[in-house]
N, C-alpha and C positions, 0 to 999 in steps of 0.2 A: 244320196242324201244322208245315209248313215254315217258317212265319213265327215259330215259337217257337224255332228254332235260333239259337244265338249268331252263326252265320255268315250269318244272313238278310240283313243289310245288303249283303254281297258279292253275293248273288243278286238283290238289288233295285236294282241300279244304283249301287253305291258310288262316290263321288267322280267322278260323271259317266260312268262306264262304262255300257255298254248293259245292260239288264235281262237276266237269265239265263233260259233256257228251263225254267222251273220245272215247267211241265206235262209236259215230256219227262222231267224228273228224277223226278217222281211216278210216271209211267208205268213207268219203269225200276225203281223201287223195288218197285212192285206186282208187276211181272213176276218180279223176283228172288224175292220172297216166295212167289209162286205156284209157282215152280220148286221152292223148298225144301219147300213143303207137299206137292207131288206126289211128290217123291222120298222123303219121310217118313224112316223109319229107315235107309234106304240112304244118306242124306246124312251124311257124317262132317264135312265142312268145305266152305265155299264163301266165296269172296272175289273182289271186283272192286276193284282199287286201282292207281292212282288213277282216279277217275271225273271227267271234265271236263264241266262244264255249260257249253254254248256259249251264244251270244246267242239271245235269244228267237226261236223259229222254226227254229233250227238243230240242236236235239237235244242229246244227251249222247253221250260216247264214253268207253269204258273202255280204259285203256292196257294192262291186264293182268287176267287172271282165272284162277281155278283152282277146280275142283270135285273133291272127293275122295269117292268112293263106297265103301261097305263091300262 
């Protein structure tokens, strides 16, 4: 599914840049989704922004995040 993103070329080594750590990005998205599912109706809002995808093997980093619970 990541390859269907309009921004996929940026993750895939755009203009000679190193390929991004797509595996870590997918892991982070799945973990975020699992958190939301576990919190259920208690979750009012959740955001991680921006998320930096580092070079392959170096992971992802969220600069800021917020979770609002009921």
